[in-house]
C-alpha positions as CSV (number, residue, x, y, z in Angstrom):
1,M,0.0,0.0,0.0
2,T,1.4,3.4,-1.0
3,I,0.4,6.7,0.5
4,K,0.4,9.4,-2.1
5,R,1.9,12.8,-1.3
6,K,-1.5,14.5,-1.8
7,F,-3.2,12.3,0.8
8,A,-0.3,12.7,3.3
9,S,-0.1,16.5,3.0
10,G,-3.9,16.7,3.0
11,A,-4.0,14.7,6.2
12,V,-1.5,17.1,7.8
13,A,-3.5,20.1,6.7
14,V,-6.7,18.6,8.1
15,A,-5.0,17.8,11.4
16,S,-3.6,21.3,11.6
17,V,-7.1,22.9,10.9
18,A,-8.7,20.5,13.5
19,A,-6.1,21.5,16.1
20,L,-6.6,25.3,15.4
21,S,-10.4,25.0,15.4
22,A,-10.3,23.0,18.7
23,A,-8.2,25.8,20.3
24,A,-10.7,28.4,19.1
25,T,-13.9,26.5,20.2
26,P,-15.2,27.4,23.6
27,A,-15.0,24.6,26.2
28,G,-18.8,24.0,26.4
29,A,-19.5,24.1,22.6
30,A,-20.7,21.0,20.8
31,P,-18.4,19.5,18.1
32,K,-19.3,20.2,14.5
33,A,-20.1,17.3,12.1
34,A,-16.8,17.9,10.3
35,D,-14.9,17.3,13.5
36,T,-16.2,13.8,13.9
37,A,-15.4,12.5,10.3
38,V,-13.9,9.0,10.3
39,T,-11.6,7.6,7.5
40,T,-11.6,3.8,6.9
41,V,-8.6,2.1,5.3
42,A,-8.7,-1.5,4.1
43,L,-5.6,-3.5,4.9
44,K,-4.4,-6.5,3.0
45,A,-2.7,-9.5,4.5
46,N,1.1,-9.1,4.7
47,P,2.6,-11.3,2.0
48,C,5.8,-11.5,3.9
49,T,4.2,-13.3,6.9
50,S,1.5,-15.5,5.2
51,W,1.9,-19.2,4.3
52,K,3.4,-20.1,1.0
53,N,2.4,-23.2,-1.0
54,A,5.1,-25.7,-2.2
55,V,5.3,-29.1,-3.9
56,G,7.9,-31.8,-3.3
57,I,8.7,-34.5,-5.9
58,P,9.9,-38.0,-5.2
59,R,13.7,-38.7,-4.9
60,K,14.7,-35.2,-6.0
61,W,15.3,-31.9,-4.2
62,S,13.1,-29.1,-5.5
63,K,13.3,-25.4,-4.4
64,S,10.6,-23.0,-3.3
65,S,11.2,-19.3,-2.9
66,Y,9.1,-17.1,-0.7
67,G,9.1,-14.0,-2.8
68,C,9.8,-11.6,0.0
69,A,13.3,-10.6,0.9
70,I,14.7,-10.4,4.4
71,L,16.9,-7.3,5.0
72,G,19.4,-8.8,7.4
73,R,21.6,-7.3,10.0
74,P,24.7,-8.6,11.8
75,G,23.7,-11.6,14.1
76,L,20.2,-12.0,12.6
77,K,18.7,-15.5,12.9
78,V,15.5,-16.6,11.2
79,T,12.9,-19.3,11.8
80,Y,11.2,-21.5,9.2
81,R,7.9,-23.5,9.7
82,W,6.2,-26.0,7.4
83,A,3.0,-28.2,7.5
84,A,2.4,-30.9,4.9
85,E,-1.1,-31.3,3.6
86,R,-0.1,-34.5,1.8
87,G,3.0,-36.7,2.1
88,T,5.9,-36.6,4.5
89,P,8.5,-34.2,3.0
90,C,12.2,-33.8,4.0
91,I,13.1,-30.1,4.3
92,K,16.3,-28.0,4.0
93,V,16.3,-24.3,4.6
94,K,18.6,-21.5,3.4
95,G,20.8,-19.5,5.7
96,F,24.1,-17.7,5.3
97,V,27.6,-18.0,6.9
98,K,30.7,-15.8,6.7
99,G,33.0,-16.4,3.8
100,G,33.0,-16.3,0.0
101,P,33.9,-13.4,-2.3
102,K,31.0,-11.2,-1.1
103,G,31.8,-11.8,2.6
104,F,29.0,-14.4,3.0
105,K,27.9,-17.7,1.4
106,T,24.7,-19.7,1.2
107,K,24.4,-22.7,3.5
108,W,21.6,-25.2,3.5
109,Y,20.5,-26.5,6.9
110,N,18.7,-29.8,7.3
111,A,15.4,-29.1,9.0
112,G,14.3,-32.8,9.1
113,C,11.4,-34.9,7.7
114,G,7.8,-35.1,8.8
115,K,4.3,-33.9,8.4
116,S,5.1,-30.5,10.1
117,G,8.0,-28.9,11.9
118,F,10.1,-25.8,12.4
119,I,13.7,-24.8,12.7
120,K,14.9,-21.8,14.7
121,N,18.1,-19.9,14.8
122,V,19.1,-20.3,11.2
123,P,22.0,-17.9,10.7
124,W,21.2,-15.1,8.3
125,G,23.5,-12.2,9.2
126,N,23.9,-9.0,7.2
127,V,22.4,-10.2,4.0
128,A,19.4,-9.1,1.9
129,A,17.9,-12.2,0.2
130,D,14.8,-14.2,-0.3
131,R,13.9,-17.1,2.0
132,E,14.0,-20.5,0.3
133,I,13.5,-24.1,1.2
134,Q,14.3,-27.4,-0.6
135,I,11.8,-30.2,-0.5
136,K,12.3,-33.9,-1.1
137,G,9.5,-36.5,-1.3
138,A,6.1,-36.5,-2.9
139,S,4.2,-33.8,-0.9
140,L,2.0,-30.7,-0.8
141,L,2.9,-28.3,1.9
142,K,2.7,-24.8,3.2
143,W,5.6,-23.0,4.7
144,R,6.7,-19.6,6.0
């Protein structure tokens, strides 16, 4: 959701006028209809925290990207969760360790096999990248 400059500056102007008019209104006076206007904003689900669908195939590792980058910081650790709707997948998750030509390198961590699970404290560090998992085994699952 983007806030346009017109809306933001208009909101400031309205807030300023409301503050000035409140100061000029006598203490016992009833509020005007314009003073009680309410603005409703519809919010969408955050795509960076919702569950992502993925499919595993038998005897081969397949990847699933989340589509939302994590902007890392030194010492950052992330958590991955999954829940299989069908099958019993084996899962590996992406993290980062120091080294490599850019100062970091990708490392895949074994998160285990099962109908559901999670892995905490996966090192991420000061890296801006998309979360990814690898799936092995015929399965349909959701992860985040």
